[in-house]
N, C-alpha and C positions, 0 to 999 in steps of 0.2 A: 899040805895040800886040806889033810883031815880037819884042819882047823878052820880052812876055808869053808868047807862043808858045813861046820859045823854052826857057823856064824851065819850061813844062808837059810840052814833049819831056823835058829833063832829069828832070822828075819822074817821067815815065811811064816812062822808062828805068830809073832806079832802083826803081823798084817791080817791075817785071818780075824786075831781078836778084835783087830781096830774094824773090820769089816762088819763083825757081829755086832759090836758096841753100836756100829753105826746105824746099823739096819734097826737093831732095838729101839736107840733115841727117836728116829723118825717114827717108827711105829707108835711108840708112846705118845712122841709129842702129836701125831696125827690123830689119835684117839683121844686126849684131852682137848683137841682143839675142836671135834665134834661136839665136846659136852659143851666148851665153851660156848659156841655158835649156837649150841639147843638152849643153853640159858638165854642168851640173846634174842632168840625168835622168841620165847617166852614172855620176855619182859620188854621188848620195843612195843611203843606208843606212837611213834611217830608216823606221818603219812609216806614217807620218802623209803618203805624198805626196798631194800636192793640186794639181789641174789649174788651179783659180782662182791659185794662188799662181805658177805659171809665168807665165800670162797676164798677171797683175798686172805680172810684172819686166818683161816686153816694155812693157806699156803706160808702165810709169814711164819706162824708157828713151827712148821716143819722146815722151813729153808734156816730162822736161826738157830734151830738145834743142830742142823748141818756144819752151819758157819762155827758154830762154837767147837764141834770135834776137830775141823779143819784147823782151826788156832790153838788147841790145848795149850801149850804153854810157850809157843813162840809170839815173842814180844814183834818182833819184826812183821811176822804176816798179819797180828792184828793190827798193827798201824796201815798196812798195807790196805788191807780191808775197810778200815775207816776214812782213808784217801778215796777208795773205788766208791764206796757207798754213799759218800758226802756231795757226789754230784746228780743222785738220784732226787727226784721232786714228785710229790703227789701231783697230778693235773686236774685233780677236783678237789675241791673242799670239802670240809666235812660239818654236816649242818647240826649234827649233835655231837656234844663233846664225849659224850658217852663211846659214840662210837671211836674215838680215839682210844678210850680206856679199854674197851675192848681188845684192841690190837696190841695194845701193850700187855694186856693179860697175858694172850698168847702166845708173846714175845718171850715173856718172861718164865711160862712153861716151856718154851722150847728151848732155853738156856739153860733150865735145871736137868731137861734130858740131855741134852748135848753134854754137859760136866757131869753126868753120871749120877745125878741126884734124883734118881728114878722115884726113891718112894717121897722125896720131899716136894716132888713136882705133883705126884696124885695127890698126896694130900693138900698142897697149898691150890689145887684147881679145885678140888671137890669143894674145901672150906670156904672159897671165896665165892663159887658159886652159888652155896647155900645163902651166905650171907648177902650176896644182890639179889636172890630171890626174895630173903625176908623182905629187905628193902621194896622192892617191888610189890610183894603182897600186903604190907601194910601202909604202903601208898607215903613213904616218908618224904617229909621237905616239900608235900603239895601245899597250895594256900586252898583255904576254903572256897573262895572268889578267883579267877582269874583276869587279868586286864584284857578287856576287848578293844576292837577298833571300832570307832563311831564315826560316820562318816555323813555328814548333814551339809545338804544343798540349798543356800540361801540365794535371793535375787543381788544382782552385783549394786544396786543402788540403795542395798539396808546395809544400816549400820550392824557390823556383826561382834564387836567390841562389848562384851558383857551379855550380849543378849540372852544367851541360855544359863547364866552365872547363875539363878535361882531355880532350875530345873536341876542342875546339878546338884547344889547345895540340898535339895530334896530328895533325891535320886541314888547321888553317887557319894562314895566315900573318898573318891581320887579323882581327879580330871586333869589332863594336861593337852594344849593345842599343839600337835605335831607338824602339821602343814595345811596351807593354805594356796589352792589353787585356781585359777579360773577356767571354766569348761563352757561349752555351747557357744564358741566364737567371745567369749569374754562377758556374756549376758546372765552368768548363774557365776559363782562363787563355790567351791565345796572346801569344807573344813574337817579336816580329819583330827581326832581327839583319839587319846587312849584314856579310858575310863575303868573305873572298878567300882561295881553296883554293892551296893546297900544290901544287906541280908533279907530275902525275902521279894527282893524287887523283881517284877519281870519285866522283860524286854519290852511289850507290846506298852506298859504305863511310859516307859521313855520316850517311845517313838509317838506317843501319841500327842506327851507335853510338847515335845520339840515340834511337831507338826504344827501347833497351833501358832508357832514364831517365825516359821520360816516358810510362810503361804501356802502350804502342805505341800510343800516341794519334796523330794527324794530323801529318805533316813534310811541309813543300813549301817547294821551293827554285823563286823565281819568277827568271824572265829577262828578263819584260814590261817588268821596272820600269826595266830598263838603257838608256842612252843611248849 
């Protein structure tokens, strides 16, 4: 009887320790996920910022830390969770690859917290946050000129092949015809190009030169399609 009580006491102590470790892991992963999302907000440049995505990153970090606590060293539980999570699918596609990277970032921090590597999780999170901000501050990887979408409307009876070649040679360092479509009940043709302007070239110069060739019809340079 005494031995049974001793086993129960040990089990109760182990349970309390597990609960304490669990709360510590969840709390720390939540704090680290807040830091990660703060860096995400500071470095985000796109037009489609989503508060739901920020909440998702935080939730993923906390949930993963809890999952790692549940798994522990139990291989059977690990395989069961893999099978359960394999049926989960994201219903919305990520428009920016960096968004996926931040989710993995939060998950990695959560895994470290769940396994009890608290100091490693803190050092890893702070170090990578600093590196991400340095890349953002120096605008690393950006090109001096970004490609733009140029849409030109021409009359249906105008031969558009080679029509703007000399204009592109003068004002652009790269151009490519991406799409041709008819508009206005087939009386007009819209040409869509991807262009890279030469250094110092103004948009108005290009548009004025094109309007001399397309019978002064619509010319549009679109920045919204660029990422």
